[in-house]
N, C-alpha and C positions, 0 to 999 in steps of 0.2 A: 481255156487259157492259151493263149498264144506262146511262142518258145522264148520269146523276147521275156515276157511277165514269168515266164515257167524258170527263166535262166536267173532274173533277178530275184525271185521269191528265194531259190536254192543257195544263192549266193548268201541272200541274208542269213539264214537258217545257219549255214556253215559258218558264220562268223563267232558264231555263241559255241562253239564246241572247242573243245581242252585240244584234242590233237588239232597237229599242223594238217593241211590238205592243199593238195598243189594237182592241179590237173589241165593237161595237154590236149589239145585237139588232132585233129591226124595229121596236121600237117606241123606239129611241135610247138604251138604257139599256147601260151598259158591263156586258159579260160574262166580259171578259178584258183585263187588263192589267197586263202582265210587268213585272219588275224593272227592266229596261231603260229601259223606256218612264218608271218613275216617278222614277229616275235622271236621266233626262232632262229631264223635266218640274219637277224638284223637289215630286213630289207625293206624299204616303201612298197606298199602294194600298186601304186602308179607305175613304181619304176619294172616292175614285171607283166602288170596285167596286158593283156593283148599283144604281146611281144616276143618273138622268138626266143623259146629257152636258150638255145646255143650263145644268141648274144649277149643276153642277160649273165650266165653262168658261164663264162671265160672258161675253158679248159677241159669242161666236161661233154663228152663224146657218148657214144652207143656202146662205149666197151668198158668205161667208168661210173655211168649214170644209170642206174636202175629206171628211171624215168624213160631216157632213150632208148635203153636196150627192149623197154616191154614194149615202146611204138615201134622200133625198129624188127627186132627179134618174136615179138608178141611173148617173151617170156615174163613169168608172173614172179615175183620175188616176195617171201612170207620170213616176215619176223626178222629182217636182217639187222644185225647190228652195227651201225656206223658209227664213225669218229671225225670229226672234222671241224674247221676253222671256221667260224663266223666271219662276217663284215669288220667287226671289231678285234678278230684275232684271237676271242673267248676260245677255247675246247668244248665242241656239243656234243652230246651222246645221244642217239635216238635209236629206235629200234622202229624200221620203217617195212612197210608193206605197200607194192607195187604192183598193179594189175591192170592189164588190158582191157578196154571193153568193145567187145566184138559182137557187131550186128550184122547180120548174111554174109559171114565171114570176112567179113574188113574191118580193120581197127577204125572205131571212129575217136577214139579217144583213151589216155591212159591216167591213170589215178593214183596218185600217193599218198598215202596217210603216216604221219611221223610222231610217233609217242616219244616226247624229250624225256630222257632217263640219265640227264647230265647227271644230277643229284647222288641218284642211284648207285653211276658206273664211278663218280668219285669215291664212293664210299665202299665199293668193290675193290678198287686200287688202295686204299688206306686197310682195309681187312688183310690183301694180300702184303703189304709191305710190313704191317704190324707181324701178321703171322712169319714172315720170313726173318724179323728183328727177334722173335721168340724163339724160333728155331736155331738161333745161336745162343751155345752156352752162356758166353760172358751177358748176353743180352738177359738172359733168365736169373743169372746172380743179381742183376744191376735192378731190372723192373721187380724181383721178389715173386714170380709168378707161383702161386698158389699148386703146391702138385699135393694130390688125394692118395693116398695108399691106405691098405686094409686095416691098418691102425686107424684109421678117421672112422671106420665104418662099428656102429654102436645098434647091436640086437642080440636076442636071446634068444627070439621065439625060434621052434624049431625048425618051421618051414623057411624063416629066413636065415638061419645057420647052415640050413644045405645048399642055400644059392649062394653065400659067402664061399662055401666049402667048393662048391661047383667051380665059382670062377677064379680061385687059387691054385685048381688045379689048370684050368685055361691059360693061366699067365703062364707056364711052365714050355707053352709051344705057340706055334704062329698061327694055327688054322683061324679061320675068321669066325666070328661072334655075332650072335645075332640077339640082343635085348630087348626083352618086351616088357614094361611096366606102364602102368597108368602116370599122368602127370606128377610131379613131385615125388615120385619114389628113390630117386637116388640113380638115374642110369647114367649119367655120367660118371658119379662115384664110383661107382664098380668099373667104367670103363678105364677110368683113367688106373683105379688100383691094380689091375689086369695089366694096363701095360708098365708102373713102375715097379712091378713083384717081378716081372721077367726079362728076360736077355736085352730087349730092347731098353731098358730104363735109362740109358745113357743118351739113347737118341728122341729125336722129336717125337711131342704128342700133340696133335693139331687136331684141333676141332670145328665142325662147319655143319650150320643148320639149316638142311635140305629145302625149310619152307621158307628162310628169310628172304632169299633173291630170287627173280625171276631166270626161265630155263638160260637166256642168252646170256646172261651174267654168271651164273653156276659154273655153267659148261667152261668160260673162262678161267673162273677162280678154281675151279679142281684140276685143268688141265693144262692152264697156263694160255700164252697169245703168242704169237709170231709175228713179228714186223713183216707189215706187209699183209696179211691176212686179211686186214680190211681196213678201212681208209681209217689213219692215223692209229693204227695199232702197234704194240713195239714187243720187244723181246720178252716175257715175262714169265717167271716159273709159276708154276699153279701149285696146289697145296697136295697133291701127289708127290712133285720135286721137292719140296720142301720137307715131306715127310720123310723121305726116301730114307729106308732105314729102321723107322719107327713106326708108329701107329696111327692111322686116321680114322678119327670118328666122326661117321655121316648119320650125324643126331635128324633124328625124323626122315627115316629114307621112306616112311609111307607117304613123304609129302615131294619128294622128288619129281618131276615133269617125266614123263612114261617113257617119253623120246629119248631122255638121256640117262634113262637108264640102261636102253640097249648099250651105249657107248662105253657106260659102267662096266656092262657085265662082259666087253671084249680086252679091259683093261685087264680085268682079273680073269681071265681065261690065258691072257697072251703076256701077262708082266709087263708089259710097254706102255706107255702114253703118246700121244701126239699132240703137239700144241694147236691151238684152235687155227685154222690158217697155214699150219704148219706142215712139212713132208717129211721130216726126219722123226722117226721111231725114237723115243727114249726111254731105255728101260728103267725099271724101278722095283723095289722091293720093301713093298708097303704092307703093314698085318691091319686088315679093315675089322673095323667093329662097328655097328651098325644097329640102332637105336630104332623102336617105335612104340608110342604110345597108345596104340591101336592094335587089339589082339588079331594074330598072324591069320587066323581064319578070314576076319573082318576085311584083310588088307589085300586078301588071296579074291576073297571071291568077290570083293567090288574093283577088283583089278587095278588097286593103287600101287602094288608091287607086282613085277612082271614074276611067273612061277619059277622060270626058270634062273633069275637074279637071286632068289629070296632061298632058294635051294643051293646057291652058290656062297649067300652070305650065312646060314644057318647050320653050318658045319658044328659050332657049339650053340648050343641054345639055353637063354639063361632066361628066364622068368621071375621078375620081381614081385613079390606080392604086395597087396596095398594094406597100408597100415591099420585099417579094419580090422585086416586078417590077421596081425600081428600085435594083438592088443598088449599083451607082455611087454612091447618096447616101448609104447606109448607113455610111460611116465620116466621110464630111463632116458629115453630122448627128451623130454622134456626138463628134465635135471641138467642134461648137458647142454641145453640152449640159455635155461637160467645163469649158468656159469659165462658162457659166453658172453651174455648181454649185461653181464653185471660189470663185466670187465669195460666194455664200451660204452654203458653208460653211468658208470661210476656209480653202480647202486651195491646195496648188500642183501639183495631177497635169499633169504634160506632156501623157500621151499612152498607149498601148497598146502591151501587148507584141506581136510578132508571132502568138505563140499567140491570145492575145485578140481581135487582131485575126481570124482564121480564125475562131475562135467567134462573133463575130459577123454575120461575112460569110453563114458556115453556116447559121444560124436563120432561119426562115420568117415570124418576127412575124406571129401572126394580131391583134396590137393593134397591128402597125403603126409609127408612129412614135411613137406615146404608149407602145406597149411600150420601144421602145429609150429614150425618154428615162427611163423608170421605171428601166432595168435600170442606165444611167450614175448617174443620180443616187443610188441605192441605193450602187451600188457605191463613189460619193466620198464617201458620207457614212459609210460603214464603215471607210475608207483609212485608216491610220494618221497622223499629222502629216507624219512624216519621209519617207514614199512619195510618189516622184515619178509612177510607172508602174502603171496598172492593168493585172494580170495574171488568168489564166484562173481564179486562187481568188478574186479578186473579184468576177468575173462569173456563177462557174459557180452560184453559190447563186441568184442571182436571177433567172437564165435557167431555172432549174429552177423556181420557184416562179412564176414568169410564166405558164412555158409552162403550168403546170398550172391556173392560174385563166384561161388565156385559151383552153384545150382545153374546160372546163366552159362558159365564154362561148359557145362554136363550136357547142357540141351546143344549147346550149337556143336558140340560132338557128337553126341551118340543120336540125337533126333528127342522130340517130345514123347513119343511114345515109349521108347525104351526109357527115357529117365523117369516116367508117370511109373511105369512096371517095375523100377528099381526103387522108386520111392515108396511104393504099395509094398515090397516086398520088405522092407527095413522095417514100416509102421508093422507090420505082422509079426515081424521076428521080438520087435520091442515088446508088442503086447504079450507075446506069448511069454518073455522072459520075467514080466510081472506077475503073469499068471502061474508060473511055475510048470509052464506047458501043459496049464489045462485049458484045452480047447473051448471048453462052454464058456469058462471065466474068461478067456481071451473074445470069443464071440461077443460076451454081454459087453466088455471093454469098446470093443471097435464097433457094437451095434450094428450087427449084422447077424443071419441065422447061421447057425453050428456048420450045416450041409455047406454052405458058402464058403466060411472059412477053411472047411477041410479041402474042399476044391481048391482053393487059393493058394494050401499048403503043398498041395501034390502039385499044382502049375510051378511052383517055384521051387518046388525041391527042397522044402526046408524040412532040414533034419529035426525030428524032439527028440 
């Protein structure tokens, strides 16, 4: 294939890529400019192709253009957030990667790949504005933001009561808190309760899910941005500044980009932040509460969280037991949810039948308290106006759907192998319960050899 044919083929392929592609030759002329980039910049491809970059994009030079900088200085720019006005005057936000192509020591071309994140950037700006409004006392009153405290926590199981008591003690100091709990166990409920029971209760409580945004946007949301730091940047306080004097909850810290964790660690050590693109150090006084839906050993082993950051956060450790380990609380919580959704749906459900209670008690709740609430909410919403007792007919459908969704979620979180092992363990425990811990009887129920069952009981450390 000749060079001309190869170039035409490459150009054709790149037209069907979602990311914008712009390639200059060694003289600074555009040789590739795909439809995604043309759409992003509101340019006509014919007005750009085979023309000098500097003539088409007037005002850009080797100091403010990543393409020309790569061409002149051989500098690569990786995942740079840029905000600029396109031809129609619309503000566009992109994450750009620009690299020189060097052959035999000579730059023969430069390539820029641009990912349009305008919608995500708008969302992050909205988040900051809303957080800023929520941080104002009058706004809290007007918007009636829900505040949780220890009075909202329901549970009497010994292992859960112990956790709540530990959380109450932690509310009386400023030490960082690390909360571990499976999805749906109520980590934010505990975090808010700690804040609103302590000396910072009249100051802001701000929460940010670390898995919700890419690193380039999360950094700006946490630390703020400084005007001139990058094209189109404005002076905007980040969540650390907005939470000053109060508490910042970093939810799913195990999903925070690894590189950003080093900057967070520095903030915790030095008690000041520097806005993205800024040069001024801004002192902050913020208590950090971090949460993870994965066990600390796992996130450290898999290097999802830096060890030095974990030890800085894990001054006070709180581990919330899953609902399957606090069975005393299942019916207590279910009754609370009945009262809650009776009001919402204008129903008059009094409780559960004996069979329905047994159904609820036997379920393993991979989605924990949140799953139980969804089951009760769905059952009440579908109950007839004249019904007073929820039976298995009301719960079974929701139970089945909930089980399917949570099974898929658990496989995604832990992997097929760990999921199947957990499933096998649950099946064995159920068989043993039905057999009053008689191994021979349980082996017959499971249709396995007694020796095989004994081996698996030992493997899964099942207490008889």
